[in-house]
C-alpha positions in Angstrom: 6.8 -27.8 9.4 3.3 -28.3 8.3 2.1 -25.6 10.8 4.6 -23.2 9.4 3.2 -23.8 6.0 -0.3 -23.4 7.2 0.6 -20.1 8.9 2.3 -18.9 5.5 -0.6 -19.9 3.4 -3.1 -18.3 5.6 -1.1 -15.0 5.8 -0.4 -14.9 2.2 -4.4 -15.4 1.6 -5.2 -12.5 4.0 -2.7 -10.2 2.4 -3.7 -11.1 -1.0 -7.4 -10.3 -0.3 -6.5 -7.1 1.5 -4.3 -6.1 -1.5 -7.3 -6.6 -3.9 -9.5 -4.6 -1.4 -6.9 -1.7 -1.5 -6.8 -1.6 -5.2 -10.5 -1.9 -5.7 -11.1 0.9 -3.2 -8.6 3.2 -5.0 -10.4 2.5 -8.4 -13.7 3.1 -6.9 -12.6 6.2 -5.1 -10.9 7.7 -8.2 -14.2 6.7 -10.4 -16.6 8.2 -8.0 -14.7 11.6 -7.2 -16.2 14.5 -9.0 -14.7 17.4 -6.9 -11.0 17.7 -6.3 -9.5 19.9 -3.6 -6.0 20.4 -4.8 -4.9 22.4 -1.8 -4.0 19.2 -0.1 -2.0 17.8 -3.1 1.7 18.6 -3.1 2.0 17.3 -6.8 3.6 19.6 -9.3 1.7 22.4 -11.1 -0.1 21.6 -14.3 -0.4 17.8 -13.6 -2.6 16.5 -16.2 -6.1 15.7 -15.1 -9.3 14.9 -16.9 -12.9 13.8 -16.0 -14.5 11.4 -18.6 -17.8 9.9 -18.4 -17.6 6.2 -18.9 -20.7 3.9 -18.7 -22.5 6.7 -16.5 -19.6 6.8 -14.2 -17.1 9.8 -13.8 -13.5 8.9 -13.9 -10.5 10.9 -13.1 -7.2 10.3 -14.7 -4.2 11.8 -12.9 -0.6 11.6 -14.2 1.6 10.9 -11.3 4.7 13.3 -11.4 7.3 14.3 -8.9 8.2 18.0 -8.7 11.6 19.3 -9.6 13.9 19.1 -6.5 11.4 16.8 -4.7 12.0 13.1 -3.9 8.2 12.2 -4.1 4.7 13.6 -4.4 1.7 12.8 -2.4 -1.9 12.5 -4.0 -4.7 12.6 -1.6 -8.3 11.4 -2.3 -11.0 12.7 0.1 -14.6 12.5 0.6 -17.0 15.5 0.5 -16.4 16.3 4.1 -12.6 16.4 3.6 -11.7 13.1 5.2 -8.7 11.3 3.7 -9.9 8.2 1.9 -6.7 7.3 0.2 -3.0 8.6 0.1 -1.0 7.7 -2.9 2.8 8.4 -2.7 5.0 8.4 -5.7 8.6 8.7 -5.8 11.0 9.9 -8.2 12.4 6.2 -8.7 8.9 5.0 -9.7 8.0 3.3 -6.5 4.4 3.6 -5.4 2.8 3.5 -1.9 -1.1 3.2 -1.5 -2.6 3.6 2.0 -6.1 3.8 3.0 -6.8 7.1 4.8 -8.0 8.4 8.2 -11.5 7.6 7.3 -10.8 4.0 7.9 -10.1 2.5 11.4 -7.7 -0.2 10.0 -5.4 1.1 7.4 -3.8 -1.3 5.1 -0.9 0.1 3.0 0.8 -1.4 -0.2 3.9 -0.5 -1.8 5.7 -1.7 -4.9 9.0 -0.8 -6.7 9.9 -1.0 -10.2 12.2 -3.7 -9.7 9.6 -6.0 -8.2 9.8 -5.6 -4.5 6.3 -5.7 -2.8 5.4 -4.8 0.8 1.9 -5.1 2.4 1.2 -3.8 5.8 -1.9 -3.6 8.1 -1.7 -1.5 11.2 -4.4 -2.1 13.7 -3.8 -0.4 17.0 -0.4 -1.2 18.4 -0.1 -4.2 16.0 1.5 -4.4 12.6 1.1 -7.3 10.2 3.7 -7.1 7.3 4.3 -9.2 4.2 7.3 -8.6 2.1 7.9 -10.3 -1.3 11.2 -9.9 -2.9 12.1 -11.5 -6.3 15.1 -13.8 -6.1 15.4 -12.9 -2.4 14.1 -13.5 1.1 10.4 -13.0 1.6 8.3 -13.3 4.7 5.6 -12.3 7.0 5.9 -10.6 10.4 3.6 -9.5 13.3 4.8 -6.8 15.5 3.4 -5.6 18.9 5.0 -2.0 18.9 3.8 -1.2 22.5 5.7 -4.3 24.0 8.5 -4.3 21.5 7.7 -7.9 20.5 8.1 -9.1 17.0 8.0 -12.6 15.2 8.2 -13.6 11.6 8.2 -16.6 9.3 9.7 -16.5 5.7 11.7 -18.0 3.0 15.4 -17.1 2.9 17.4 -16.7 -0.5 18.1 -20.5 -0.5 14.5 -21.1 -0.6 14.4 -22.5 3.1 11.6 -21.9 5.5 13.0 -19.7 8.3 11.3 -18.7 11.7 13.1 -15.5 12.4 11.6 -12.0 12.5 14.7 -10.4 10.6 14.0 -12.6 7.6 12.6 -9.6 5.9 14.7 -6.8 7.3 
């Protein structure tokens, strides 16, 4: 039991730190981006945008919207060479997915819904590390090897019991 708690504690520490990195990178990219190439963004026309100088840094404020008849919109932040740095997907229901782009060899992603469900994934080669947090429900951490079809997980079920089961977060 002690080993399981250590694993969960270590996994949560890693995920927390990576989540902070993703958020900080998103803020830094948004603050440092001066030129936007709208041809890669399928956000609705006339989406409000502004660039404001704050403490010597430029900041872009973008209102996330979903076009009529669409389920979601993608917002892509790129570097000067056109490499994707950050992909933000915003759904009509208000859920948000933030993923580091193709410029990064390891691409962590984070999603959140309005009702408090959180998901953090790091994909590295054929391995996926996933943490799901659900208010009042089961939460857990899984590691998957896609090429070999292997998966294992550790989590907490609805009753608050520690469970060693990869399906705990399905």
